[in-house]
Every structure is written in C-alpha cells, then in structure tokens.
N, C-alpha and C positions, 0 to 999 in steps of 0.2 A: 697792781690797782687797776682801775678802769682805764680803758684805752681811748685815745682820740683818733677819729677817722675823718679825713677830709673827703667829702663827697665829690667824686670826679667821674662818676659813671662806671667805675670799676671797684674801688675800695669798699664802698657801701654795700654793693651787691655780693661781694665775696663774704662779707660779714653776715649778711642775711642768709646766704647759702649755708654757712656754718650753723646758724640757728635752725634752719630747715633740716639739716642732717641730724641734729640733736633730736628734733621732734619726730623724725621718721625712724629712729632707731628702734628695733624690736629685739627683745631678749628671748630667744627660743628656750633658754633654760628656765626662765621665770614662767613662760607660757606652759611648759610641760609640768612644772611644779604645781601651778594653779589648776591645770586640767586634772591632775591626779587628786588634788584636794576636792575639787568639785565632784568627781566621780565617787570618791569615798563618802562624801556627805550625802549624795543622792542615794547611795546604797545603804548606808548605816545611820543616817539621820543624826539625832542629838548625840549619840555615842561618839560619832566621828567628830562632831563640832567640839565637844568637850575635850576629846583627846588632842585635837589640834590646838585648842586654846592653851592646854597645859604645855604642849610642846613648844609653841611659838612665844607665848606670853610668860611661860615659866611659873604658872600659878594656876591653882584650881579656884574658880570664882567663889566668893562667899555665897552668891546666889546665881542660878542660871537665869531665871526671870526675877528681876528686882521687884520685891513686894511693893504694892501701892503705898503702904504706910511709910516705907523707907523713902520713897519719892516725896511724899508729903512732908516728912520730917526734914528732908534736905531743904525744902522751901522755907519751912517755918524757922529753921535754925540758921538760915543764910544771913550774911551781912545785909542790913537794910539798904545801904547805899548801892550795893551790887544789884539787889532786886529792883530797886527803883530805876537804876540805869537800864536794866533789861526791859522793864515796863515802858520806859520812855521810848526806847528803841522799837519795841513792839508796836507802840501806837503809831510811829512813823511808818514802819514797814506795813502795818495793816492798812493805813490810809492809802498808801501808794498802790498796794496790790488790790484793794477793793475797786479801784478804778479800772482794773484790767478785766473785771468779770464780763463774760460774754453771754449774751442772751440768745436763746433759740429764736427761730422765726417760723411763721406760717404764711403761705402765699396762696390764698384761694383765688381761683380764676373764674371768669364768666361762664365757661363751658362746663363747670362742675369739677374740674381738676383741682386737687389740693396737693401742694408741695410744701415741704418744710424741713426744718432741722431741729433736733433736740440736743441739748448740751447737758451733760451730767458729770459729776465728779467720779473719779475712780473708786472702786470699792475699798481697796486696801493698798497702802503704800509703805514701803520699807525705807527707813532713814538710817543711813550709815553715818556715825559720828566718831571721828578719831578720839582716842583716849590718851592717857599718860601725859607726857610733857607737851604733846601737840593736841591739847584739848580745846575745842572751840565752841563754847556755848552760843556764840553768834551764828554758827552754822545751823544749830537747832532752830533758831528763830527764822532764819532765811529759808529753810526748807519746810518747816512745819506750818508756818503762818499761811503762805499761799496755798498749801494743800488743804488746810481747814477752810479757807475762803472759797476754794473751788468746790467744796462739798465732799471731800474724801471722808469716808465713813470711819476708817480706822487707820491709825499711824502706828507702825511697829518700829521701834528704834533698836538698833544694835550698836554696842560700843564696847571696846576692850576693857577688861578690868585693870585696875592699878596693880602695882607690884605686890601689894598686900592682899589682892583678891577682891577688894571693895570697888564700888563704882566711884567715878569722879563726881563729887557732889555738885560742882558748878554746872556740869552737864545735866544732872538730875533737876537742878533748879530751873534751868531753861526748859527742860521737858515738861515740868509741872506747870510752868507759866503758859506754855503753848498748847497744853492739852494733849500731849502725846499719850496714846492709850496704853501701850505696853513697852517695857524696856528689857532687853536681854543683854547679859554680860558676855559678849563674844565679839571678836573683831576679825580682821583679815579676810582672806578669800573664803574661809569656812563660813563666816557669818553671811557673806553675800550669797553663797550657795544655799544656805539654810532658808534665806528669804525667797530665793528664786524657786526652789522646789518644795519648800515646806518640810517640816519634820514633825515628830510626835508633839512637840511643844510650840515650835515657831510656825506661825501661820504662813502659808504661801501668799505672796503679794503680787500685785499687778505691775508695780513699778518700783525701782530702787533708785534713790537719789542720795547725794551727799559725797563729800570728798574723802579721799583715802590715799594710801601709799600705792606703789607700783603693783603690788599684789592685789589690792582692792580694785584698782583701775583695770587690771588685766582680767580679773574675774567678771567684772561688769561687762567688759567687752565680749568675753567668751559666752556670757549668758544672755546677751542681747538677742531677743527672739523668743527665748523662754519667758523673759519678762521685758518690759520696757525699762530704759534707763534715762537719766537726765542727759549725760554727755560723757565722752571720754576726756577726762581732765588731765592736762599736762602740767608742767611746772608753771608757777605763777609768773606774771609778766606786767611790767609797767613801761609805758612810753610817754615821755614828756616833750611837748613842743614848747620852745621858749625863744623869745626874742631878747633884744638888748636891755629891755626894761624889767625882765624877770628877776626874781630874787634868788641868787645861787644858794643861799642858806636853805631856802625852802626846797629847792630842786634836789640838793644833796640828801636832805632828810627823806624826801619822798622816794628817791631812788633806792635808798637803803631799807625803807619800810617794806619793799617787796623782796629785796635781795636776802633778807633775813629768813625768808620762808624755807629756802632750799638752795643747795649749791648749784642746782640746775636752773634756778630762777633767772629771768632775764630783765635787766633794768637798763633802759636806753634813754638818752637825752638826744634830741635832734634840735639844734639851735642854729640861728643865723649869726651868732656872735661868738667869736673866739674868746673874747674877754669873759663872757659868761661861762664858757667851757672851762677855762683855766680857774676861774674863781670857784666853780662847782667842785673841781678836783681838790682844791685847798679845803673847802668846807667838808668834803667827805673825810679827808685825812684828819681834820679837827674833831668832827662829831663822832667818828667811829670809835674813838678811844674809850668812850663811856658806854658803849652798847654791849649788852650781854651776849649777843650772838655774833660777835666780831669775826670769828674765824669763818663762819658760814658766809657772812656778807662779803668778806674779802675774796673768797674763792669764787663766789657767784659773780661779783663785779669783774674779776680778772678773766674768767672763762667766757661769760655770756653777757657782760655789760659793755656798753660803748657810749661814747659821746660823738655824735656825727655832726660835723659842721657843714652847713649848706649855704649856698649863695643867697637864697631867698626863701620866703615862706611857701611859695608854690611848690618848690622842690621838697620842702619839709612835709607838706601835706601829702604829696605824692608818695613819699616813703612811708608815712604813717598808714595810708590806705593799703600799701603793699604789705606791710608788717601785720596789719589787722590785729592789734594787741588786745589783750584781756582788759587792761585799764589804760585809758588815754587821758593824760592831763594836758589842758590847753592853757599854757602860761604865756599867751600872746596878748598884745593890746586888743581890746574889743573882741574877746573870745567868741561871743555869739555870732560874729561875722563869719567864723569858720565852720560853724555847726553844720551848715548845709553841704559843705565840701568834704566832711569827714564821713565816709561811707562805711568803713569797716572798723568797728571797735565794740567790745563787750559793753563797756560803760565809759561815758565821757564826763570828765570833771573840768568844769569851766571856771577859770580864774584862780587867783592865788590863795583864796580862802576856801577852796573845795579840794583838800588833799584826799588822796585815795583812801586812807583809813576812815574817813567820814562815810564813804560808801560801804566799807566793810562792816561797820558797826551800827550806823545810826540813821542816816538820812532817809532811807525808805526803799530805794531801788535795790533789787536783789544783788547779792555779792557772788552768787553762783553763776560764773560767766564762762563763755567759750575761750579756750586757750589755743596755743600752737597755730595761730593763723586761721582757726576755724570760725572766727567772727565774720568771715566772708559769707558764711551760710548758716551758722548757728546763732541763736538768740539767748539772752539770759534766761535763767529759770524764772517762771512766772506762774500765775494762776492757770494759764492755758496749758502749762506742762502737766497739770493734774486732772484734766478733763478729757472726755472723749465725746465725739459727735456722731450722731446717727441721723441719716436723712430718712424722710418718709414720702411716699407717693400714693395718691388715690386718684383713680381715673373712673369715669363713668363709661357705660357701654358706648355711648355716642362719641365720646372723646377718643376712646381706643379705636373705634371704627374709622375715625378720620385719620388716625396716625398709622393704621395697620399696614398699608401698602409700603410706606417708607421703611418701617421696621423690617418687614419681610424682605424687601429688596436688599437692605444692607446685610441682614443675616445670611441670605443666600449668597451674596457676594463673598462673604467670609467662609462659606462652606459649612455653616452651622445650621443644618436643616431642622434640627430639633428645636432650636431657638425660633425659627420661622414657624414651625408647626405649633408651638405654644401660643402663637398669635392666631394662626389660621383656624384652629379648632374652636375658637370662640365665635367664629362667624360662619 
C-alpha cells in the first residue's frame, strides 16, 4: 500500500527522483513500432489505417466514417439524464473558456505607421478520443468546446471501435452535443498518422489534441512539426497539501480517484500532520474494498504513491512547486492564502469541497493538463491552444526613411548585405 516518507532533505528527494526516472523512460521498441505504423499510413493511407485497426483492435469497424444519422441517433436515443449532465457541464466549460478569447489589436502611430496583430482559429483540428473500456465523453467536451470558441472551422474526431465494430455511443452523444463535424472509427498511432498526413478519406489537420495510450502519445511526439499537438501527456497525477484540520476520508478518496487511471499514475499527499497521514492510510484500506479498479489503485499507490510528512507548510509548498503536479488540491486552512505561493500546477483545487473530479467533469476549467512536471512551463488546454496569430506592419515612405540608417547598420553588422540592400534601394 502507499508508503510514508518523513521529509528530511534526503528521503523526499529520493522519491521525487524515482518519479522523474519514470517520467523520463523511453521505450525504443514502442518508438520503432510507431515509426513503422506512421510510415505505412503515410505510404498507403486508409488501406493501412484499416489494416492496423483490424490487427490491433481485432475487428473491422462497422463504418470507417460514422454516418451523421448514426451520430444524431445516438443523441436522440441517449438517456435524458446523461444528456442533461453533459449539457450542464458544457454550459460551465463554455462560460469559462469564452473568457479566454483573445482579441487582435491595431496600433496606428502619428507618423503614419500602422502595426497590429490578427488572431484567428485554426482551419481544422483532429481530436483523439480513447474508446472501449477507457471511453471519456468528458474529453470530447474539454477538447471540442474551446476549439469551437476559438473559431476552428472543422473538428475531425477519431476513436477506436468497440469489440463488435460499432462506435461508443456515449462518445457519439458528446460529439453531437459539441458540434464535432466528422467521426472516424480508428484509434492508435494509425489514427494519429492519418490525421497528420491526411488520407483518401481522413482530412489532414493542423493540430491534434486529446489523450491516448503510450502508442498515441508516441505518435503525437514523433509527428510534432508535421502538425501541432496539445502536449505530450504522461500518467495522471494528483498532489494534495493537507494540514491537521483536513478530512482524511476526503484525502483518501481523492488520492484513489487518480490512482485508478493507470498503474503508473502518481498520487501524493504532503501533510504537516502524522495523524492525518495515518488516518488517510486507514481510510484508503477501508474505501478501496468497494472500488471496481482496486488492483490498479493498489499497484499505483504502492509504486508511485506516497505520503510525505513535513515540519511546516512552507516546506510542503516548496515540494509542491518542485513536483509541479497535474492536479493540486489545497486542503489547508485558508487555501486562498497559498494561491500566490503555488507557482507550478496544471490546475489548483482550493478547499475541501473542490475535489479533483469536479474539474474533470463539470466546473469549467479544462481538464487537459500538463503532466510529468511540465506544469513548470506548459499550460492547460485553452482557447489559445486553437488559434494562431499573425502580425502586420505598414510604413510610409517618410517613416522608413527615418528608420533606414539603423536598419542598414544592424543588417551590415550581421553580414546580411541583401537585407541592407532591400532598404537602400528604396532611397
């Protein structure tokens, strides 16, 4: 089960080093397999995609592209309470992301110079959605809604077929609600390659977003540059900061909510109270008995989980910033007091009634978050993830005349005489 670590300047850093080693591991065999898949799809298009789908998923899809009427039927036949839950979540997600919209600007100057920036949505985005037992309609909402708000003209979704060759209807419901334009029944590295290069049927996209297994993540990494991607996502993570007033029952539940994702997931409690640490362990042992993914949770907590006991909250905050977690729960008295001190986290959950699943499904902020310590420099998926910016410049004859000597001087210092000449010829 989950281990206790007493922070002494050595133990906690040894544990963090172990996490870093997990995050930095590369599997050359998987990279080679994915490279071969990408090359085959680039060469043979849809034929290769369908062959790999049959090979890896063990089934020929009922449809390659899901007909629009099938998507619409999934929505009309869906459980009303499920549809309403998605619509309520969509309202919150839309409200939050609408506030992220960025405006272009124009800066006219007295000498006739006009400078500015235009902002527009990408033309076409590919959305990868896992299927089968790991089907996440919430990911459709979190990826498609900000793309639509950004002004993306077309969203192409790929998702693996179920074992009977049909699409996952819950995913289709989410796609219908969010206005996804086209859906293809294909998963894995072959689907990512199809989106990146385009095939006879699958349109080439400008950016690929969405979670996936190690093969999907590797394909996205290898194809970055051919297309843009959201981020290289690693195993899920949660870090909880707790003091003596925190509720160990809540802490245990929240730690396990992330541990159930994957045996590589990391669930960490940093607390100033050994009593809270011990009570949390008891709660885990009690609550885990009734959870469906118990085996996954137990291995995750054993291998990559920890309860770190610190002398004070300053040390706890220091470790939190060092770990830079995907999800950070602050179960400390007056949690807003610490918000300015917490520099590195994908999403921060403040107080005992803001558990991490609230962010996964409902509250509004995006749940596509940086992992593996990359919250030090990456941000959550947002409307800005789906736009591109172009600057523009207008100069008059007189304005360029005033600037020409400086430009020529710098260009000649750099040895770029053709650059200097492009200014000189105008005068």
